[in-house]
All heavy atoms as an XYZ file, in Angstrom:
823
protein
N     -28.970    -93.817     41.142
C     -29.546    -94.718     42.124
C     -30.654    -94.030     42.940
O     -31.731    -94.573     43.092
C     -28.444    -95.244     43.032
C     -28.937    -96.115     44.133
S     -27.576    -96.639     45.163
C     -28.242    -98.114     45.801
N     -30.360    -92.831     43.468
C     -31.374    -92.124     44.253
C     -32.568    -91.733     43.396
O     -33.707    -91.837     43.836
C     -30.784    -90.885     44.918
C     -29.819    -91.116     46.065
C     -29.308    -89.791     46.597
C     -30.439    -91.931     47.164
N     -32.299    -91.273     42.191
C     -33.379    -90.846     41.309
C     -34.368    -91.982     41.095
O     -35.580    -91.796     41.182
C     -32.800    -90.376     39.974
C     -33.803    -89.654     39.108
C     -33.168    -89.174     37.823
C     -32.520    -87.842     38.068
N     -32.061    -87.194     36.834
N     -33.863    -93.183     40.855
C     -34.732    -94.342     40.642
C     -35.448    -94.749     41.928
O     -36.607    -95.138     41.902
C     -33.932    -95.487     40.057
C     -33.489    -95.193     38.643
C     -32.746    -96.336     38.002
O     -32.779    -97.454     38.527
O     -32.130    -96.077     36.958
N     -34.745    -94.658     43.043
C     -35.349    -94.992     44.335
C     -36.545    -94.088     44.617
O     -37.621    -94.555     44.999
C     -34.305    -94.846     45.454
C     -34.785    -95.081     46.872
C     -35.163    -96.540     47.077
C     -33.709    -94.667     47.855
N     -36.377    -92.784     44.391
C     -37.447    -91.838     44.693
C     -38.520    -91.783     43.613
O     -39.561    -91.179     43.827
C     -36.878    -90.456     44.994
C     -36.110    -90.420     46.292
C     -34.771    -90.095     46.316
C     -36.725    -90.759     47.484
C     -34.063    -90.073     47.503
C     -36.032    -90.746     48.677
C     -34.690    -90.400     48.689
N     -38.298    -92.408     42.475
C     -39.378    -92.549     41.496
C     -40.427    -93.513     42.033
O     -41.615    -93.361     41.798
C     -38.840    -93.085     40.161
C     -38.264    -92.040     39.272
C     -37.844    -92.668     37.963
C     -37.157    -91.648     37.084
N     -36.664    -92.222     35.837
N     -39.970    -94.528     42.767
C     -40.856    -95.554     43.306
C     -41.591    -95.091     44.567
O     -42.707    -95.502     44.830
C     -40.061    -96.814     43.650
C     -39.421    -97.485     42.466
C     -38.594    -98.663     42.933
C     -37.727    -99.205     41.828
N     -36.799   -100.213     42.305
N     -40.919    -94.287     45.381
C     -41.473    -93.919     46.679
C     -40.969    -92.537     47.061
O     -39.783    -92.348     47.284
C     -41.055    -94.952     47.728
C     -41.691    -94.716     49.075
O     -42.437    -93.764     49.279
N     -41.393    -95.576     50.021
N     -41.860    -91.579     47.162
C     -41.479    -90.209     47.503
C     -41.743    -89.867     48.973
O     -41.396    -88.782     49.427
C     -42.188    -89.221     46.594
C     -41.734    -89.345     45.151
C     -42.137    -88.155     44.350
C     -41.688    -88.258     42.920
N     -40.268    -88.133     42.709
N     -42.340    -90.784     49.726
C     -42.610    -90.538     51.144
C     -41.344    -90.768     51.959
O     -40.725    -91.833     51.867
C     -43.710    -91.468     51.664
C     -45.076    -91.134     51.099
O     -45.244    -90.034     50.520
O     -45.984    -91.969     51.242
N     -40.978    -89.765     52.767
C     -39.783    -89.889     53.597
C     -40.093    -89.534     55.044
O     -40.975    -88.723     55.327
C     -38.606    -89.034     53.072
C     -38.962    -87.548     53.019
C     -38.145    -89.524     51.710
C     -37.795    -86.631     52.638
N     -39.357    -90.181     55.924
C     -39.360    -89.855     57.348
C     -37.957    -89.363     57.653
O     -36.975    -90.038     57.328
C     -39.706    -91.082     58.206
C     -41.142    -91.530     57.916
C     -39.521    -90.771     59.693
C     -41.545    -92.824     58.607
N     -37.868    -88.189     58.258
C     -36.560    -87.592     58.495
C     -36.217    -87.566     59.979
O     -37.106    -87.559     60.834
C     -36.484    -86.165     57.915
C     -37.492    -85.235     58.581
C     -36.676    -86.193     56.404
C     -37.334    -83.767     58.210
N     -34.926    -87.531     60.244
C     -34.435    -87.328     61.595
C     -34.674    -85.863     61.944
O     -34.541    -84.989     61.090
C     -32.946    -87.665     61.661
C     -32.456    -87.856     63.070
O     -33.142    -87.556     64.032
N     -31.247    -88.365     63.190
N     -35.016    -85.568     63.171
C     -35.356    -84.210     63.587
C     -34.123    -83.387     63.963
O     -34.252    -82.338     64.568
C     -36.346    -84.246     64.743
N     -32.921    -83.841     63.595
C     -31.737    -83.023     63.827
C     -31.433    -82.206     62.571
O     -32.102    -82.343     61.543
C     -30.544    -83.871     64.270
C     -30.082    -84.877     63.229
O     -30.605    -84.870     62.086
O     -29.186    -85.674     63.543
N     -30.422    -81.349     62.623
C     -30.182    -80.407     61.539
C     -29.862    -81.100     60.211
O     -30.367    -80.688     59.160
C     -29.090    -79.367     61.913
C     -29.012    -78.245     60.866
C     -27.738    -80.029     62.082
C     -30.229    -77.375     60.804
N     -29.053    -82.166     60.232
C     -28.735    -82.812     58.950
C     -29.928    -83.585     58.397
O     -30.114    -83.677     57.185
C     -27.467    -83.665     59.010
C     -27.427    -84.666     60.127
O     -27.980    -84.404     61.193
O     -26.807    -85.728     59.934
N     -30.785    -84.099     59.248
C     -32.004    -84.752     58.781
C     -32.967    -83.754     58.162
O     -33.556    -84.008     57.103
N     -33.107    -82.604     58.803
C     -34.006    -81.564     58.287
C     -33.485    -81.011     56.967
O     -34.250    -80.861     56.002
C     -34.191    -80.448     59.339
C     -34.960    -81.013     60.542
C     -34.902    -79.241     58.741
C     -34.951    -80.131     61.768
N     -32.184    -80.722     56.892
C     -31.608    -80.212     55.642
C     -31.700    -81.252     54.530
O     -32.033    -80.911     53.387
C     -30.152    -79.791     55.858
C     -29.956    -78.534     56.705
C     -28.486    -78.311     56.996
C     -30.567    -77.323     56.027
N     -31.434    -82.505     54.844
C     -31.552    -83.571     53.842
C     -32.983    -83.673     53.333
O     -33.218    -83.821     52.131
C     -31.111    -84.908     54.427
O     -29.747    -84.874     54.779
N     -33.942    -83.601     54.241
C     -35.347    -83.640     53.846
C     -35.717    -82.480     52.941
O     -36.425    -82.660     51.944
N     -35.217    -81.286     53.261
C     -35.504    -80.111     52.431
C     -34.913    -80.272     51.034
O     -35.565    -79.954     50.034
C     -34.955    -78.853     53.104
N     -33.701    -80.786     50.953
C     -33.057    -81.009     49.645
C     -33.828    -82.053     48.845
O     -34.067    -81.882     47.650
C     -31.584    -81.421     49.841
C     -30.780    -80.221     50.351
C     -30.986    -81.980     48.551
C     -29.396    -80.565     50.858
N     -34.215    -83.135     49.497
C     -34.961    -84.187     48.798
C     -36.332    -83.702     48.335
O     -36.804    -84.099     47.273
C     -35.085    -85.426     49.691
C     -33.775    -86.173     49.920
C     -33.949    -87.223     51.004
C     -33.272    -86.792     48.633
N     -36.958    -82.841     49.105
C     -38.225    -82.257     48.679
C     -38.028    -81.419     47.422
O     -38.766    -81.550     46.447
C     -38.796    -81.359     49.781
C     -39.675    -82.060     50.751
C     -40.356    -81.094     51.701
O     -40.500    -81.438     52.832
N     -40.783    -79.928     51.295
N     -37.020    -80.550     47.456
C     -36.802    -79.604     46.357
C     -36.357    -80.301     45.078
O     -36.868    -80.016     43.999
C     -35.769    -78.558     46.755
C     -35.482    -77.546     45.657
C     -34.672    -76.396     46.157
C     -34.313    -75.425     45.070
N     -35.379    -74.603     44.576
N     -35.402    -81.226     45.168
C     -34.787    -81.778     43.966
C     -35.354    -83.122     43.510
O     -35.181    -83.496     42.355
C     -33.270    -81.881     44.147
C     -32.646    -80.518     44.256
C     -32.252    -80.018     45.486
C     -32.494    -79.713     43.137
C     -31.694    -78.752     45.593
C     -31.947    -78.444     43.232
C     -31.545    -77.969     44.467
O     -31.002    -76.714     44.569
N     -36.019    -83.840     44.404
C     -36.577    -85.137     44.033
C     -38.092    -85.206     44.217
O     -38.692    -86.246     43.986
C     -35.914    -86.265     44.832
C     -34.497    -86.540     44.410
C     -33.427    -85.995     45.091
C     -34.232    -87.356     43.305
C     -32.126    -86.242     44.690
C     -32.934    -87.608     42.905
C     -31.880    -87.046     43.604
O     -30.597    -87.292     43.198
N     -38.694    -84.126     44.676
C     -40.146    -84.107     44.850
C     -40.639    -84.974     45.991
O     -41.799    -85.393     46.003
N     -39.769    -85.246     46.960
C     -40.163    -86.085     48.091
C     -41.154    -85.350     48.994
O     -41.250    -84.130     48.977
C     -38.934    -86.487     48.900
S     -37.856    -87.622     48.018
N     -41.872    -86.133     49.772
C     -42.877    -85.606     50.690
C     -42.527    -86.088     52.100
O     -42.472    -87.298     52.353
C     -44.253    -86.125     50.273
C     -45.384    -85.684     51.159
C     -46.690    -86.289     50.653
C     -47.801    -86.081     51.642
N     -49.007    -86.811     51.262
N     -42.274    -85.146     52.991
C     -41.981    -85.513     54.384
C     -43.289    -85.928     55.047
O     -44.220    -85.130     55.150
C     -41.312    -84.353     55.133
C     -39.958    -84.021     54.494
C     -41.140    -84.709     56.621
C     -39.297    -82.770     55.027
N     -43.357    -87.192     55.444
C     -44.581    -87.725     56.049
C     -44.398    -88.028     57.534
O     -45.319    -88.489     58.192
C     -45.076    -88.991     55.311
C     -45.436    -88.655     53.869
C     -44.051    -90.111     55.379
N     -43.189    -87.768     58.037
C     -42.946    -88.011     59.449
C     -41.547    -87.613     59.844
O     -40.709    -87.302     58.992
N     -41.311    -87.621     61.136
C     -39.966    -87.366     61.638
C     -39.752    -88.147     62.917
O     -40.697    -88.646     63.530
C     -39.697    -85.871     61.812
C     -40.580    -85.175     62.815
C     -40.140    -84.962     64.104
C     -41.840    -84.716     62.461
C     -40.945    -84.317     65.028
C     -42.657    -84.068     63.376
C     -42.202    -83.869     64.668
N     -38.480    -88.265     63.281
C     -38.116    -89.063     64.451
C     -37.088    -88.318     65.281
O     -36.296    -87.530     64.760
C     -37.525    -90.399     64.001
O     -36.990    -91.103     65.102
N     -37.075    -88.597     66.562
C     -36.039    -88.048     67.428
C     -34.827    -88.975     67.475
O     -33.910    -88.757     68.248
C     -36.579    -87.774     68.836
C     -36.970    -89.040     69.576
O     -36.906    -90.153     69.065
N     -37.426    -88.853     70.814
N     -34.829    -90.022     66.661
C     -33.778    -91.042     66.530
C     -33.478    -91.769     67.837
O     -32.437    -92.384     67.984
C     -32.496    -90.476     65.908
O     -31.781    -89.658     66.796
N     -34.398    -91.719     68.741
C     -34.222    -92.422     70.010
C     -35.391    -93.377     70.251
O     -35.213    -94.584     70.233
C     -34.107    -91.412     71.141
S     -33.880    -92.156     72.760
N     -36.567    -92.804     70.449
C     -37.698    -93.655     70.797
C     -39.043    -93.167     70.266
O     -40.076    -93.682     70.650
C     -37.780    -93.809     72.314
C     -38.004    -92.492     73.036
O     -38.013    -91.418     72.389
O     -38.172    -92.512     74.270
N     -39.039    -92.182     69.360
C     -40.305    -91.640     68.870
C     -40.271    -91.433     67.355
O     -39.271    -90.996     66.792
C     -40.593    -90.274     69.491
C     -40.751    -90.293     70.981
C     -42.192    -90.581     71.360
N     -42.371    -90.387     72.785
C     -42.512    -91.367     73.642
N     -42.523    -92.592     73.249
N     -42.666    -91.121     74.921
N     -41.410    -91.719     66.737
C     -41.647    -91.386     65.339
C     -43.032    -90.762     65.272
O     -43.994    -91.321     65.791
C     -41.579    -92.628     64.429
C     -40.178    -93.226     64.438
C     -41.994    -92.275     63.001
C     -40.047    -94.511     63.668
N     -43.111    -89.599     64.663
C     -44.387    -88.922     64.464
C     -44.709    -88.999     62.983
O     -43.896    -88.639     62.134
C     -44.298    -87.465     64.913
C     -44.099    -87.323     66.391
C     -45.082    -87.233     67.340
C     -42.854    -87.257     67.091
N     -44.517    -87.117     68.593
C     -43.143    -87.124     68.470
C     -41.519    -87.300     66.713
C     -42.164    -87.031     69.442
C     -40.533    -87.206     67.673
C     -40.864    -87.070     69.026
N     -45.905    -89.465     62.656
C     -46.315    -89.655     61.265
C     -47.567    -88.860     60.944
O     -48.404    -88.627     61.822
C     -46.635    -91.134     61.006
C     -45.512    -92.135     61.138
C     -46.060    -93.544     61.036
C     -44.459    -91.895     60.079
N     -47.715    -88.521     59.663
C     -48.980    -87.963     59.205
C     -50.039    -89.048     59.359
O     -49.756    -90.230     59.172
C     -48.868    -87.528     57.753
C     -48.050    -86.283     57.573
C     -48.183    -85.770     56.172
C     -47.639    -84.371     56.110
N     -47.988    -83.711     54.867
N     -51.267    -88.681     59.680
C     -52.325    -89.669     59.931
C     -52.597    -90.614     58.766
O     -53.004    -91.748     58.980
C     -53.563    -88.812     60.224
C     -53.051    -87.476     60.597
C     -51.726    -87.314     59.919
N     -52.354    -90.173     57.534
C     -52.654    -91.036     56.385
C     -51.635    -92.160     56.179
O     -51.867    -93.067     55.385
C     -52.797    -90.204     55.100
C     -51.542    -89.507     54.656
C     -51.418    -88.065     55.149
O     -52.076    -87.680     56.134
O     -50.637    -87.327     54.548
N     -50.524    -92.132     56.901
C     -49.515    -93.192     56.779
C     -49.951    -94.379     57.628
O     -50.006    -94.299     58.849
C     -48.120    -92.686     57.195
C     -47.688    -91.500     56.332
C     -47.093    -93.811     57.131
C     -47.629    -91.789     54.855
N     -50.254    -95.472     56.965
C     -50.759    -96.663     57.662
C     -49.658    -97.660     58.005
O     -49.792    -98.434     58.936
C     -51.827    -97.334     56.807
C     -53.059    -96.463     56.624
C     -54.094    -97.108     55.725
O     -53.926    -98.279     55.332
O     -55.084    -96.424     55.415
N     -48.588    -97.661     57.233
C     -47.507    -98.627     57.446
C     -46.214    -97.865     57.733
O     -45.648    -97.225     56.853
C     -47.342    -99.514     56.208
C     -46.331   -100.625     56.404
O     -45.556   -100.583     57.390
O     -46.300   -101.531     55.559
N     -45.745    -97.955     58.939
C     -44.552    -97.235     59.393
C     -43.293    -97.639     58.618
O     -42.323    -96.902     58.572
C     -44.364    -97.434     60.911
C     -43.373    -96.445     61.479
C     -43.977    -98.864     61.231
C     -43.328    -96.437     62.993
N     -43.320    -98.797     57.976
C     -42.137    -99.314     57.290
C     -42.107    -99.012     55.794
O     -41.167    -99.375     55.113
C     -42.015   -100.816     57.524
C     -41.864   -101.138     58.990
C     -42.816   -101.910     59.642
C     -40.787   -100.661     59.719
C     -42.690   -102.199     60.992
C     -40.660   -100.931     61.068
C     -41.604   -101.706     61.695
O     -41.475   -101.980     63.024
N     -43.131    -98.352     55.250
C     -43.173    -98.060     53.817
C     -42.338    -96.843     53.405
O     -41.698    -96.877     52.366
C     -44.622    -97.873     53.349
C     -45.408    -99.154     53.330
C     -44.971   -100.041     52.194
C     -45.862   -101.269     52.131
N     -45.314   -102.333     51.369
N     -42.349    -95.738     54.168
C     -41.550    -94.588     53.749
C     -40.048    -94.890     53.794
O     -39.606    -95.847     54.436
C     -41.908    -93.507     54.772
C     -43.218    -93.931     55.351
C     -43.167    -95.437     55.339
N     -39.283    -94.048     53.133
C     -37.828    -94.139     53.171
C     -37.353    -93.293     54.353
O     -37.772    -92.152     54.518
C     -37.219    -93.633     51.855
C     -37.697    -94.519     50.692
C     -35.697    -93.599     51.936
C     -37.350    -93.989     49.319
N     -36.495    -93.860     55.167
C     -35.972    -93.177     56.345
C     -34.693    -92.434     55.984
O     -33.777    -93.023     55.402
C     -35.709    -94.186     57.472
C     -36.982    -94.634     58.149
C     -37.864    -95.506     57.516
C     -37.311    -94.159     59.410
C     -39.037    -95.893     58.131
C     -38.492    -94.547     60.030
C     -39.342    -95.418     59.386
O     -40.511    -95.790     59.998
N     -34.633    -91.157     56.330
C     -33.523    -90.292     55.977
C     -32.774    -89.887     57.247
O     -33.370    -89.367     58.189
C     -34.017    -89.026     55.236
C     -34.879    -89.400     54.027
C     -32.845    -88.121     54.863
C     -34.183    -90.220     52.963
N     -31.452    -90.120     57.230
C     -30.583    -89.828     58.370
C     -30.975    -90.656     59.591
O     -30.779    -90.251     60.721
C     -30.587    -88.327     58.688
C     -29.529    -87.935     59.706
O     -28.426    -88.515     59.671
O     -29.799    -87.060     60.557
N     -31.546    -91.816     59.334
C     -31.959    -92.746     60.386
C     -31.651    -94.169     59.925
O     -31.947    -94.523     58.790
C     -33.468    -92.644     60.638
C     -33.981    -91.338     61.209
C     -35.454    -91.162     60.888
C     -33.747    -91.306     62.710
N     -31.077    -94.957     60.798
C     -30.860    -96.366     60.481
C     -32.027    -97.168     61.038
O     -32.390    -97.029     62.205
C     -29.548    -96.886     61.074
C     -29.354    -98.346     60.831
C     -29.039    -98.799     59.558
C     -29.528    -99.281     61.838
C     -28.896   -100.149     59.298
C     -29.380   -100.634     61.586
C     -29.061   -101.065     60.327
O     -28.924   -102.411     60.067
N     -32.614    -97.995     60.194
C     -33.705    -98.885     60.613
C     -33.214   -100.308     60.393
O     -32.853   -100.691     59.272
C     -34.999    -98.616     59.821
C     -36.104    -99.546     60.276
C     -35.421    -97.157     59.972
N     -33.221   -101.099     61.425
C     -32.629   -102.434     61.414
C     -33.418   -103.454     60.595
O     -32.864   -104.456     60.179
C     -32.464   -102.921     62.858
C     -31.569   -104.132     62.938
O     -30.653   -104.296     62.150
N     -31.831   -104.976     63.908
N     -34.676   -103.239     60.349
C     -35.483   -104.208     59.588
C     -34.945   -104.287     58.159
O     -34.829   -103.262     57.485
C     -36.952   -103.814     59.580
C     -37.619   -103.971     60.938
C     -39.084   -103.634     60.883
C     -39.936   -104.658     60.239
N     -40.095   -105.959     60.822
N     -34.626   -105.485     57.676
C     -34.024   -105.637     56.345
C     -34.847   -105.050     55.206
O     -34.290   -104.543     54.240
C     -33.898   -107.156     56.183
C     -33.876   -107.692     57.560
C     -34.735   -106.766     58.381
N     -36.165   -105.080     55.305
C     -36.998   -104.619     54.195
C     -37.198   -103.099     54.167
O     -37.732   -102.561     53.204
C     -38.361   -105.322     54.221
C     -39.223   -105.011     55.418
C     -38.971   -105.898     56.639
O     -37.954   -106.608     56.698
O     -39.801   -105.858     57.558
N     -36.786   -102.391     55.205
C     -36.969   -100.943     55.270
C     -35.808   -100.245     54.584
O     -34.639   -100.512     54.881
C     -37.089   -100.467     56.736
C     -37.153    -98.952     56.810
C     -38.313   -101.085     57.384
N     -36.129    -99.334     53.668
C     -35.104    -98.561     52.974
C     -34.728    -97.375     53.849
O     -35.599    -96.648     54.342
C     -35.608    -98.071     51.602
C     -34.566    -97.197     50.928
C     -35.973    -99.252     50.718
N     -33.423    -97.190     54.040
C     -32.962    -96.023     54.784
C     -31.666    -95.512     54.171
O     -30.892    -96.268     53.586
C     -32.816    -96.313     56.272
S     -31.673    -97.610     56.718
N     -31.494    -94.211     54.300
C     -30.293    -93.536     53.820
C     -29.705    -92.807     55.018
O     -30.355    -91.934     55.605
C     -30.628    -92.534     52.703
C     -31.332    -93.236     51.553
C     -29.371    -91.813     52.235
C     -31.889    -92.307     50.498
N     -28.491    -93.189     55.393
C     -27.864    -92.537     56.543
C     -26.356    -92.642     56.426
O     -25.834    -93.253     55.495
C     -28.363    -93.145     57.856
C     -27.793    -94.526     58.122
O     -27.798    -95.376     57.217
O     -27.352    -94.762     59.253
N     -25.661    -92.030     57.365
C     -24.211    -92.038     57.354
C     -23.628    -92.600     58.645
O     -22.441    -92.569     58.850
C     -23.680    -90.614     57.109
C     -23.681    -89.702     58.321
C     -25.045    -89.257     58.805
O     -26.057    -89.473     58.163
N     -25.091    -88.629     59.962
N     -24.450    -93.156     59.478
C     -24.000    -93.659     60.771
C     -23.264    -94.990     60.615
O     -23.592    -95.790     59.753
C     -25.200    -93.818     61.712
C     -25.973    -92.550     61.862
N     -27.109    -92.297     61.118
C     -25.759    -91.463     62.619
C     -27.563    -91.100     61.439
N     -26.769    -90.564     62.342
N     -22.268    -95.193     61.451
C     -21.566    -96.473     61.473
C     -22.421    -97.419     62.309
O     -22.609    -97.206     63.504
C     -20.151    -96.328     62.078
C     -19.452    -97.669     62.125
C     -19.338    -95.333     61.278
N     -22.952    -98.460     61.665
C     -23.919    -99.310     62.346
C     -23.458   -100.754     62.522
O     -24.003   -101.482     63.339
C     -25.283    -99.293     61.625
C     -25.912    -97.908     61.692
C     -25.147    -99.739     60.194
N     -22.454   -101.176     61.784
C     -21.995   -102.568     61.876
C     -20.971   -102.710     62.997
O     -20.080   -101.882     63.143
C     -21.384   -103.007     60.551
N     -21.104   -103.763     63.775
C     -20.200   -103.958     64.891
C     -19.032   -104.880     64.573
O     -18.086   -104.978     65.341
C     -20.939   -104.421     66.148
C     -21.866   -105.598     65.933
C     -21.392   -106.894     65.947
C     -23.223   -105.392     65.722
C     -22.245   -107.972     65.748
C     -24.078   -106.460     65.528
C     -23.581   -107.739     65.538
O     -24.425   -108.795     65.339
N     -19.080   -105.590     63.447
C     -17.940   -106.384     62.992
C     -18.117   -106.662     61.496
O     -19.113   -106.263     60.887
C     -17.759   -107.672     63.800
C     -18.926   -108.644     63.707
O     -19.755   -108.540     62.777
O     -19.019   -109.538     64.575
N     -17.167   -107.334     60.891
C     -17.202   -107.563     59.444
C     -18.403   -108.419     59.021
O     -19.038   -108.159     57.996
C     -15.898   -108.224     58.981
C     -15.796   -108.318     57.489
C     -14.450   -108.818     57.017
O     -13.517   -108.947     57.826
O     -14.347   -109.097     55.812
N     -18.725   -109.418     59.805
C     -19.867   -110.270     59.474
C     -21.173   -109.465     59.471
O     -22.003   -109.583     58.556
C     -19.965   -111.428     60.470
C     -21.097   -112.380     60.177
C     -21.174   -113.526     61.186
O     -20.215   -113.770     61.929
O     -22.231   -114.184     61.219
N     -21.345   -108.627     60.488
C     -22.530   -107.781     60.568
C     -22.554   -106.784     59.401
O     -23.603   -106.540     58.800
C     -22.573   -107.060     61.918
C     -23.837   -106.338     62.179
N     -23.869   -105.057     62.660
C     -25.139   -106.706     62.020
C     -25.122   -104.671     62.791
N     -25.909   -105.648     62.417
N     -21.410   -106.230     59.068
C     -21.282   -105.317     57.928
C     -21.772   -106.005     56.650
O     -22.572   -105.436     55.891
C     -19.821   -104.888     57.775
C     -19.516   -104.213     56.483
N     -19.599   -102.862     56.322
C     -19.139   -104.719     55.286
C     -19.294   -102.551     55.079
N     -18.999   -103.656     54.433
N     -21.310   -107.207     56.399
C     -21.700   -107.941     55.195
C     -23.193   -108.268     55.189
O     -23.838   -108.245     54.139
C     -20.860   -109.207     55.052
C     -19.408   -108.885     54.775
O     -19.084   -107.821     54.246
N     -18.525   -109.782     55.159
N     -23.726   -108.582     56.356
C     -25.163   -108.869     56.465
C     -25.977   -107.635     56.096
O     -26.901   -107.711     55.278
C     -25.504   -109.319     57.883
C     -26.975   -109.592     58.086
C     -27.303   -109.934     59.536
O     -26.480   -109.745     60.445
N     -28.492   -110.427     59.762
N     -25.650   -106.487     56.677
C     -26.380   -105.248     56.403
C     -26.239   -104.858     54.931
O     -27.216   -104.502     54.277
C     -25.886   -104.107     57.317
C     -26.231   -104.410     58.769
C     -26.498   -102.770     56.885
C     -25.567   -103.476     59.760
N     -25.040   -104.952     54.409
C     -24.804   -104.606     53.003
C     -25.615   -105.522     52.082
O     -26.141   -105.090     51.055
C     -23.315   -104.702     52.691
C     -22.941   -104.133     51.361
C     -21.442   -104.065     51.195
C     -21.106   -103.444     49.854
N     -19.675   -103.228     49.715
N     -25.753   -106.777     52.473
C     -26.495   -107.752     51.677
C     -27.995   -107.487     51.599
O     -28.662   -107.984     50.693
N     -28.537   -106.699     52.515
C     -29.969   -106.391     52.474
C     -30.332   -105.660     51.181
O     -31.419   -105.837     50.654
C     -30.397   -105.504     53.641
C     -30.298   -106.113     55.018
C     -30.190   -105.302     56.136
C     -30.321   -107.487     55.222
C     -30.111   -105.826     57.411
C     -30.234   -108.022     56.495
C     -30.131   -107.186     57.592
O     -30.050   -107.704     58.849
N     -29.450   -104.789     50.724
C     -29.734   -103.996     49.536
C     -30.713   -102.864     49.764
O     -31.169   -102.238     48.818
N     -31.040   -102.596     51.012
C     -31.994   -101.532     51.342
C     -31.368   -100.431     52.191
O     -32.075    -99.524     52.627
C     -33.196   -102.114     52.109
O     -32.717   -102.812     53.269
C     -34.025   -103.033     51.236
N     -30.091   -100.523     52.426
C     -29.403    -99.537     53.259
C     -28.382    -98.792     52.409
O     -27.450    -99.387     51.870
C     -28.680   -100.205     54.440
C     -29.510   -101.223     55.209
C     -30.786   -100.653     55.757
C     -31.600   -101.714     56.487
N     -32.993   -101.443     56.543
N     -28.582    -97.487     52.261
C     -27.647    -96.651     51.516
C     -26.843    -95.874     52.538
O     -27.385    -95.049     53.283
C     -28.401    -95.712     50.555
C     -29.224    -96.544     49.577
C     -27.426    -94.788     49.832
C     -30.192    -95.744     48.739
N     -25.553    -96.199     52.606
C     -24.701    -95.647     53.648
C     -23.254    -95.699     53.157
O     -22.766    -96.781     52.805
C     -24.888    -96.493     54.910
C     -24.095    -95.992     56.103
O     -22.963    -95.554     55.971
N     -24.693    -96.086     57.268
N     -22.543    -94.577     53.152
C     -21.153    -94.608     52.684
C     -20.263    -95.529     53.501
O     -19.289    -96.069     52.995
C     -20.692    -93.152     52.784
C     -21.700    -92.460     53.604
C     -22.965    -93.248     53.553
N     -20.595    -95.752     54.765
C     -19.806    -96.654     55.598
C     -19.909    -98.100     55.129
O     -19.011    -98.898     55.334
C     -20.237    -96.556     57.060
C     -19.930    -95.198     57.636
O     -18.782    -94.796     57.689
N     -20.954    -94.477     58.025
N     -21.017    -98.469     54.489
C     -21.165    -99.819     53.958
C     -20.369    -99.987     52.667
O     -20.025   -101.096     52.289
C     -22.630   -100.148     53.706
C     -23.515   -100.240     54.941
C     -24.969   -100.435     54.536
C     -23.049   -101.368     55.856
N     -20.085    -98.881     51.990
C     -19.355    -98.953     50.727
C     -17.848    -98.971     50.930
O     -17.105    -99.203     49.995
C     -19.743    -97.764     49.840
C     -21.222    -97.722     49.511
C     -21.743    -99.012     48.910
O     -21.049    -99.593     48.034
O     -22.827    -99.448     49.293
N     -17.378    -98.729     52.123
C     -15.933    -98.650     52.380
C     -15.228    -99.994     52.332
O     -14.050   -100.052     52.098
C     -15.674    -97.975     53.735
C     -16.046    -96.524     53.759
C     -15.285    -95.711     52.711
O     -14.093    -95.844     52.566
N     -16.011    -94.903     51.955
N     -15.920   -101.069     52.586
C     -15.284   -102.410     52.607
C     -15.871   -103.305     51.559
O     -16.958   -103.269     51.175
C     -15.454   -103.038     53.990
C     -14.713   -102.269     55.049
O     -13.670   -101.677     54.781
N     -15.247   -102.251     56.229
């Protein structure tokens, strides 16, 4: 699944914490991804100047609520079963917490 995902898009935005940085390094080495930005996961995203659309890269260790944005994270983001099913239905969120139910 990841291999096919990163064949389509190698641009990633990573969380600026240790697991985001390590995940970004692994994705660079093994999948040829390119870190094009990072976030403090609160209120800031820093991007390379050539990135014109903030929603095109894949977000790593960050949850992005927009249904069309692809993100890979491990955070528990659903507040009830209905919300869980809605997020899972997007098909753009890779998260082990979504696979539990």
